[in-house]
N, C-alpha and C positions, 0 to 999 in steps of 0.2 A: 278465631273462626272454629267453632266446635265441628268434630266429625260427625257423619251421619250416622245413626244407630245402625248395629249391625244388620237388622231386617231390610232396612232401606238400601243398605249397601249390597246387600245380596239381590234385591229387586232390580237393582240399577244393572249389576253385571249380568243377570238375566236378559234384561232387555237389550244391553249390548250384545250380547253372544246371539241373541235371536236375531238381530238386525244382520250380524255378519253370516248367519248361516242362511238367511233369507237371500242376501246378496251374493252368497257363494252358488247357492242354487240356482238363481236367476242366471249365473255366468254359465255354470254347467249346461242349463236347458239351452242357452243361446249357441254354444258350441255345439250342442248335439243337433239342435234345428237346423243348424247351416248344412247339414247333411240331409235332410229330409225335403221331399218333394216341395215344391213352392206353390204360390197361388196360381189360380188358373189363368193370370194374365202371362205365366211362363209356356202357357201350352197353346196350341195351335186352334183355328176356329174349326168347327165340325166339317168333315169332308176334304179338310187339307192335310193330306198324309202323304208320306211317301209310298206307302202301298198303293194309293189310289192314282198315283201321278201317272203320267203316259210315259212308256219306256223311252229313255234318252232325254228326258226334259231336263231344262237346265234350271238350276236353283242358284238362289244368289240371297244376298242382303239388299233390301231396298233402303236407299241412304235417306230417302224423304221421310221414312215410318220408321225406319231402325228394324222392321220386321223381316222374317225370311219370306222370299217372294219366290215364285215360280213363274217362268216364261210360258205365256199362253196366247197366242196370236189371236184367239177369238175372244179374251178379255179387254175390257177398256185400257187402253194403253199398252198393250199386248202382253200384260203380266196380271198375276193376282198375288198381292201380298196378305198373307193372312196367316203366317206364322208367328211363331213366338220372337219376341225382340231381342236381337242379338247384335253384338259389336264384329264377331267372327264365327263363321258357320261352315261346318263341313258334315257328309252324312257319306254312308255305305251300308250295304247290307241293311239291316233293320234297326240301325242305330244312327243318331245325328248327335252331333256336339256343338253346342251352343256357348260362347264366352260372352259374358256380359261385364262391362265395368261397372262396379259398386260405386255408388255416389258417397262421397266423404274423403278425408285425408288422414292418414295416407292412402294412397291409391290401392284397391282392391278389386279382384276378379271373381265374379259368379262362375263357376264351371259347370253346366246344365247337361247332363246327360238325358237324352231323349229316346223313346221307342219309336216305330215305324209309324206311330201315329202322332209323332211329335209331341208326346206327353212327357212331362219332366218324370223321371224316375229316379234320379239322384241329382243333389245338389252339393258343392262344396265352395268355400270360400279361401281365396288364397292370396297372398299379396301380390301386387305389380298390375300392370298395364296389359289387357288383351292383344296378343301378337299373331300367333300362329294356331291353327286347328286341324288335326288329321285324324280319320277313321280308317281303320284297315279295311281290305275290301270285303271281310267277312262281317265287319260290325263288331269284333269281339274285342279288338284292342284299339285305346284310343292314347293321342299325344297332344299335348298344348305347350305353347311357349307364351310367357308372360316377360315383359320389361321389368326387371326389378329395379332398376335405375335407367333415366334416360328414356327416351321414346323414338330412337331412330338408329338404324345401322349404319349411317351416313356419318356419324361421329364416333370417335373412340371412348366417348364418356356414357357407355351403356354397359349393363350387366342383365342377362337373361336367367330364367328359371324355365327349365323343360322338364314335363312330368308326363308319366306313361301309366296308364291305368288298364289292367286286364280285366274285363266283365267277366270272364270263366270263372277266375278265383276271387275277383274282387280285391286284387292286390294293388297297391298304389305305389309308384315310385316317385316320391316327392320331386327329387331332382335327378337328373343322370350324370350330374357333373363327376360323382366318386366312381363311374365306370371306367376300369382300366383302359388308358389309351396308349396304342402302339403307333408312334410317329417316326418316319424314316428308320423304321426296322427295330426301334428301341423303345422301350417302356417310357412315356411322357409324363412327368411330374411338373406341374407349374400352379400357382395360385391364381393366374388369370383365364384358367380354362372356361368358356363360355359354349354351349350346345343352343342349337335352335333348329326349326324347321325339319321336323322327323318326316319321314314318309316310311310306309310298311310294305314289305313283301308280301306275298300270297300266303305264306306259311304262318304268319301271324308271330315270327320269331325273328326273322331278320329284318332291320331297318336300315335305312340311310338318314343322315344328318348332316348338319354343318357344326364345326366345331372351329373356335377361333381361340389362339393362344400367340402370345408374342407379337402380335401385330399382323397375323396372316390367317386366313381363313382355309379350311379342307373340307373336303367331301371326307364322311368317314361311313365304314360299313360295320354295323353292330350286330351282334348277337346276344339277344335276350336270356336264353338258356343259359348260355357260357359265360355271361356276362363280362363280354368283351368288346372292344370296338378297335378298327385300325383304319388309319388313314389311307385314302386311294388317291387323291389328287388334289392339288392347291388351286384357291381361288375359286372355289364353288360355294354358292349359298342359296339358301333356301331349295332343297332339291324336291322333287316329285317324280316318282316311279311312274314308267310308262304301264299301262294294264298287262302288258306281256312280260313285264319284269326286264326286258333289255336296255331300256335307256332311261336316262334323268334329264329331266328340262330343270333348269337353273338360271339363277342370275350371276353374271360373271362382271367383275369391277373391271371395267377398261377405260376410266379415267380417274385422275386425281381431282377433278371438280367435283364438291360434295353436293352441288346441285344435279348433277346428271352423272353419276359414277358406273352405272350398270347397263348391260345389255344380256337379254335373254339368249341362251345357248342351249343345245340337246348334246348329251354325251352319251356315247356307246359304252356300255359298261364291260363289254368282251374285249375291246381295244383300247378303250380311255382316249378314243378319238373324239373331239368336239367341233361343231359348227354352229355358227350364229344363227338366229331366226332372223326373219324379214322386218320383225319389229325393232326400228333403230331408236325409239325412244327409251329413255331410262325408267325401267319399271321396276318398282320394290314391293313385290309381291312373290308369294309361294304359288307358282303356276300351277294349274289344274287340268289334266288330261281329260278331254272331254270325248275321246274316242282315240284309236290307235294312231292316228295321223294328225290330231289338232291339239295343241294347247290353248287354255283360256287363262285371262289373268284380269286384275283390275288396274285401270291407269286412268288419272284425270277424271275420276267421278263416274267412270262406265266399267263396263266388262267386253273385253276383246277377245278375238281368237286370232290364230295364225298357224299356218302348217308347220308340222314339227320337222320336215326335212329341209327347212332353210328357204323354200320358194313362196312364192305367191305375196300376199301383202295382209297387213292388219285388217279387221273387219269389226266394226261393231255389234255386239251383240244386244246389249242393254244398256241404257242410259241410267244414270241414278242409281248404278249398282256395283257391289264387291262381293268377295269371298263366292267366287263361281265355282259350282261342282254339278257333275253328271252322275248321280249314284249309281254305283255298279251293284 
């Protein structure tokens, strides 16, 4: 076979180069577009906003529609579900955070930052399955956790990725695993360190989270400014800081039975004394304080509440619901 004439070869290479450039340009646009606001379906219906909600209103994810809902005794079914579609939701200040599972393999999560009208202002696509979402009381700092592998804390075969975003500066910490950790008074290094379940103090700098390493879990107190973290207490998972910053609601492993390992507790940060709550069922959720003396959580396809002092009994707030929050 004779070689193509030089002009034909040049045209062929030009065509190949053009295709490669177009493919590269399309890839670059896709990566850039993932950080742009999405379509209108990612926003709430008109009038369904944080700013228009009654003070102290309970927000949650409606499991039937997958949309953000608000408890409204005057509405049909006692709720309105007109918000964006989310798999995990949290809100505080003028900001809401929506985690949405992105279709496809491998699993990825859309992280949607919403304003007080629940309009999408930023979108990121990250690896993993949506798991935990938190917004600081000011609405200026956000944290989320995804399962990188596995889909449950009840087994040892899981890995998490926890990120923190500062809306004031736009700075994104993609993973907090590299934060220097002090454990038992010494700097701790291990390849199996996992963080999850961040909750923020009022100063937007101090935070609490769970760290797991070498088969144990710990409550850690972190400092974003100093970029440090130290373990405070063992066997604390998915912490939630009270509105006054003095107590932590969390789930504690009390059984080796993987079907029902946890019980909700509250920890006094000043004394590190703990007490169990009246909810005796095994709750796998990051609880949310709906007031100074009440903790809400998802269990069995519904949202429940229980007194934080260990008295009383659980009461159901909303059926077919998860991700409860009363925005502060």
